[in-house]
N, C-alpha and C positions, 0 to 999 in steps of 0.2 A: 256345537255350542255357540250361543250368542256371545258376542264380545261384551265385556263389561260396559263399554261405553255406549252400547246401542240404545238410542231412545228415538222414538218417532218425532218428526218434526210437525207440530200441529199448527194449522192455520185456520184463519176465519175470514172468509171474503164477504160474508153477508151483513156486514155492520152498516148502519146508517151514518150519515155525516154527523149528527148530533151525538150519537153513540161514541164515534171515533174522537170527537172533540172532547167528550167527557173523559175518555180513557186517557187522551193526550194530557189533559191538565192534571189527572190523577197521577200519572207516571212522572210528570215534571216536578210535582209536589214532593213525591217519594224520593226522588233523585236529590232534591234540595235537602231534605231531611237527612238522607244517607250522607251527603257531603258534610253536613254539620257534625254528625256523629263521628265520621272518620277523622275530622280536624281534631276532634277533642279526645279521640280515643287514645289510651296511653299505648307507647310502643310495644310491640310483640317481643317477649323475652325468649331466650333460648331453652327455658326450662319447660318447653312443650305446653302441656295442657294446664299447668298449674296457672291460677290467677295472678300470680306474682309472688315475690319473695320478701315482702314487707320492706323493712329498712335494710335488710341484709342482701349482699349480692347474691344473683342466681349463679349456678354453676356455669363455669366457662371452660372451654378446651384451652389448655395452655399451648396446644400444638404439638406437632411430632418433635421428639427429642432430636437435637442436631447430631450430625455427624461427629466422630467416626461411628461406623455401624457397630451395633451390639449383636450383629448376626453375620452369617455367610462363612464362618470359620468350620473347617472340618473337625470331626472328633479327634481329640488328643490321644485316644485309646486305639486308634487304627494301627494295624500292624505295620511292620516295615514294607511288606510287599503291598499292601493297601495303600499306604502313604506314597509308595513310588509311582502310582498311576494318577494321583489326585491331579497333577499338572496337566497331564494329557486329558483327563476328564474335563477339567475347566476349559481346556482349549476347545474341545467339542461342543460343550454347552455355549460357548461365547463365539463359535465361528459365524461367519457371514456367508449364506448360501446364495450361489448364483444359478442362472437357469442352466447353462452349458459353458464349456470352456472353464474359466475360473483358475485359480492358482494350484488347486489341488483336487485329487480325485473325489475326495469325499464331500467337497464344498460345491455340489451341483444338485440340481433337481428342483429348483424353485419353481412353484407355479403348477399349472396354469393360472390358478387364483391363489392369493396368499393375503395374510394380514400383516406380516412382517418377515424379515429374511434371517432372524436370528432368535434363539431362545432368550438370549440375555437382552434383547432389545425391550421385551416386555417384562421378564422376571429381572428386574434391574436394581431395586432400591429396598432398603438402603445399602445392599451389596448384592453381588451376583447371586441368583436364586430367589430374589425377593419378588415384589410387585411393581406397580407404577412409580415411575420417578416423577419428580416435581416438573421436570421439562420433558415434553413428549418427543420421543426419538422418531416417530413415524415421519416427521417432516423432512428428514434426512434420507429417507427410504423410497417414499412413494413414487418419485420420478427418477430413481437411479437408474443408470445405464440407459438413458434416453426414453424410460417409459413415459406414456402420455396420460397417466392417471391424474384425476382431480382429488383433491382430499374432501372426504364426506363432511357433512355439516357438523357432526357431533365430535370431530377430533379437533382440539385447540391445542395451542402450543404449551399451555401450562396446565392442561387438562389430563385425566387418565388415560391410560392406554386400554382401550376397549375393543371388543368385537360386537358385531350386530348379529341378531337372530330375528327372523320373521315368524312369529307364532303361527301364522296362518298361511296358506296358499292364497292365490289372487282371488279366489271366490270369497274370501274372508270367513270361511266356515270349517273347511278341511284343516286339520292341524298340519303345520310344518315344523317349526321349532328348530331348524338346523342353523348352522352358521352361514351367513352369506359374506364371503370374504370381501374385503374393501377394495383390493387391487388386483390387477392382471398383469401378466408379462407382455402384453401387446406392445410391439415397437420397441422393446429393449434390444440393445445391440447384441446381447448374448442369447437372444432367441430368434435367430434369423428366420424370416418367413412367417412369424406369428404376428397377425395384425387385426385378427377379427374378434378377439375377447373383448367384451364390454363390461364395465362396472355395473353392479346393480343399481337401481334407481332408489336410493335411500330417501330422497325427498318425498317421493310419491308414497313410499312405505310410511313415512311419517304423517302424511296427509291423511292416511286411512288409518292410522293409529295401529299399524301392523309392524311395529319394530321395537325390539327391546335390546338392552346392552348388558353385556357381562364384562367385568374387569378381571385381570388375572389374579390367581391365588399364589401367595408365597409358598416356597417349597422347603422352607427350613424345618427339620425335624420330622419330615415325612416318613423317614426310615422307621421311627419309632411307631408313627401312627399305622403303618403297614402291619406292624408286628403285635398291635393290641388283640388280645383274644377275643373272639366273638362272645365267649361265654361272660367275659367282663363287661362288654358293651350291653348284653342283655340283662345281666344282674343289675347294672346301673339304671337301665331303663325301668327294671322293676322295683327299684328302691324308692322310698318316701311316697308311695302311691296316694295315701290319704292327702298329704299335703300338695302333691302336685294336682290332684283332683280338685282341692279347694281352689287352687290358682288357675285351673283351666289348662293345665299342661299335660299332654299326652306324648305324641311323637312315636316314630317307628323307624326301623332300619330301611335303607333302600338296598336292594339285593342285585348281585350280578346274575348272569345266566345260569351259573350252576347252583344258585340258591344261597350262596353265601353273602356276608354282609359287605357291601361297598362303602367306601369312605372318603373318596377324593372327588373334588370338584364341587361347584356351588350347590348341587343337588345329590351330592354323594353318588354319582353315577358311575364312578370308576373303582375297580377292587385293588388295582396294583399300579405301581409306578411304570411297568411295562406297557399296560393298556393306555394309561394316562399319557405316556410319552408318544406311544404309536398314534393316537388320534391326533394329539396336538401337533405332531410333525406334519401329518398330511393335511390337517383341516387348517392350521395356522399358517404353515409355510408352503404347503402344497408338495411337500417331499414324500413320495410314496415310499413305504418301507415294509419290512418284513411282516408286520402285523396288519398293515393296511396297504395292499400292493397295487391298488388301483389309483390312477390320478384323479383329482378332485374334480375334474372336468374334462370329459373326453369328446366334447362336441367339435372341436376343430383339429383334424389330424396334423395340421401344420404347427400347432401349439404343444405337440407332444414329442417326446424323445423317440429316436435319436434326432438331434438338431445338426444341421449342415455346418458344423463349426470347422475351423481350419484343421487340416490335417496334423497330427502330432500333439494337439491339445487335448487336455482332459475333458471328458464329456460323460454325460449320462448315456448309458447304451440302450436304456429301455427300462421298464418298470421291473421291480421296484428301484427307484432312484437311489435310495440308500442300500447299501449292500455290505456283508462283511467282507473282509479282504481276501477271502477265498477267490473272488473273482478278479483280483488284481495281482501283481507281483508280491511274493512274501515280504513281510515287514516284521519288526520285532513283536513279541507276543502281545503286548498291551493293545496293539492295533487291530487284533484279530476280530473282536466282536463287532456287531453292527452298532449303529448310533443309538438305538433304543436301549441296549444293555448299558451303554456308557452313559446316557442320560440318566437312567435309573440309578446307576451306581453313584453318579455325582450327587443326585438328590438325597440318596440313602445316606451318604457319607457326611452331609451337612448336619451339623449339631443345631439344636434348637436356639432360638435367640436367647440371649442373657438378659435378664431383667436387672434394673439398677438396684443398688442397696436399698433395703426398706427405710423409710423414715416414719415418724409418728403419723403423718398424714396418710401414707400409702398403707400403713399397717391398720389404721382405722377404717380406711377405704375397702380393704379386703373384707373386714368384718361386716361392713354395710353391704358390700356385694352379695354376701352369704345371707344377710338377714332380709333383704328385700327379695330374695329368690333367684338372683341371676345364676346362682351356681346349680340350680335344678336342670337347667339346660346347657350352660357353660360349665359341665362338671370339671372340677379342677384338675384331676389327673387320672391317669391310668398307669399301670406297670406292663412293660412289654414282655412277650414270650421269650423263652430262651432261644437264642439265635446262633447260627454258624458265623455271623460277624459278631465278635465278641463285644465291640464297642456298643452294640445295640441291645445286648442280651440282658433281660431282667432289669431294665432301666425305668425310672419314673418319667413319664411323659407328662409334663405340667402344661397341657394344651388348652385347658378351659373349653372344652367341647364334649358332648356326649356322643358325637358322630351320627346322631339321629337326624331325621328330617322332620320339620314341624310346620304346621299351618301358621302362615305369617298374615293372612288376611288379604283383602283386596289392595290395600296400600302398597304392599311389596310384590304383589303377584305379578308374574310375567307370562302367564298363560302358556307356559311351556312345560310339557310333561316329559320327564325322563326316568325311565324304569318305573318304580312305585311311587316316585315323587310327582305329585300333581302341580297344577300351575301356580299355586300360592304356597307350595312347600319348599324349604330350603334346608340344607344341613346347618347345624349350629356351627357357625364359623369359629375356628380356633382362635383365641386371642393372643397366644404368645406372640411376641414381636409387634403388637399393636401400638407400642409406644413410639414407633418410628414410621408408622404407616402414614400414608398421604391421604388416601381415599377410603371410604367406608361403604359398606353394603354392596350387593352382588352387582349392582349397576353404577356403583361409585358415585351416587347421586349427591354425596356431600363429602367435604373435608373436614367436617366439625363432629367430633365424637359425641358430643351432646345432642346434636340433631339426630345422628344415627341411632342413639338410644330412643329418643322419642319416636322416630319413624318405626319402631318395632310395634307401636300401637296402631291398631286398625280394627275398625267395627265390621262385621259381615255385611254382606249386601245381597244375599239370596243366591249368589252364585259361588262365593267362597265364604267359608266361616270366619268368625272373628279370630284375630290374631291370638295364639296361646300365650304371647307375652303380655296381654293387656294387663292382667292383675299386677304382674310384676312392674310394669311401667307406672301404674297407679301407685303402688308402693314407693317407687322412686320419686314420684312427683308429690307424694304426701310426707316426705321426710322433713323433720323439723328444720326450720330455716334459721335456728339460732346458731351462733358462731361458738365452736368448741374452743377447748384450752389450746389447740394447734393453730388456731386462727382462721379455721374453714368451717363451712357447714358440712354436714354428713354427705350431702351430695357432691360437694366439691372434693371431699377425701375420695369418694368413689372414682370420680374422674381422674384424679391424681394417681390412684392406684392403677387404673387402666393405662395411663401413659407412662407407668413405670415398667410395664411388661415388655 
């Protein structure tokens, strides 16, 4: 498949001097006229494609609600036994992994390639289990323990925590799509003998337009999402079909290998917290585990376990790096499962974010959210199935997502196919907790929620179809600009509603 940006460079070397002079003068005149127009053009407003808001203010993002966090708490309805392990589960989720040695048996296995050394360094805000924090933690990690890594150009001190994928192999045609880890364990003092691993050339990938980014997704409420019946997802997909057709909305599930509906990740590529955790552990931290027992790079034997660390120190003995405690001295019962089970339980036990109390503006905003058609993809709620975890059983999950993937057009396309989700298809992102979120969209391209809304609009280009959100965004841009009795326009009420979630 040709890249979106492929266009032949056309040249014409057969022009006479007189023709070249005529062209030069014409171009100069056009540049002068353009400069005049630019100087006199009104400032671009945040309200996207609309021509303006008249004498009334355009909608603005008030910004993330300040701390304390309205998320990150465990369900109050957990049993005594379930509550008893939450401290240990939190410790596992927040632990820092080393390559070898290290203070504990379980905190080893980092690398050979990695993006970070702890789940919590990325899933950090507004509390443990969340998404990118306002201050990027990777600057305290990339050269830890003597590593000789350099920081990639796209990571900034106050920017989002992201990972990089290359849509294509070096030929520019063959699909790749995999994560290319930012850092290596070369020359770390806890990886004796490993010196050969080299970071990917991200600058070169940028020069050939062969790099895309993904930010982390928050994990609050995923236990309920895991238990939403497939019949409910399909019934919602098949509801309101005439209205959806009028607005150009379709959508479909992504599926796991067993044919059931997947629902986690930016393209709904994962079915459960176990597979989500297993892939993240080996891809993001390089810790091989029971679900993914191979190291993420086997090129150099000196960068693979076991490492020649000092006798008597804890170390990884070989793949998988993560192992349950049957391989070590017996410990108390809660330490028996491997890390994947512990990660999964930690995330399942996290309750959804708590929205703020409704106001006149946010109540109006919910009505606008529904009237323009946002709810046709950002479905307000589902009910979870009966569960052996009583706190998750038959509960309302107010996630604002249909858990389907939708065409979002070339404007958001990343050219990466995952399962049945093509290069421009993404899962409808759940909106609960968005009120305290710092960055938006799959590649964290903006910290402004109004911009994020407008970026849902994209015309087709012959490679990808138009965004399914176009008609809804047009409805948003065509909202009346008059100020209501609550002192806000309808569009501002909608923004205030989103920031209340």
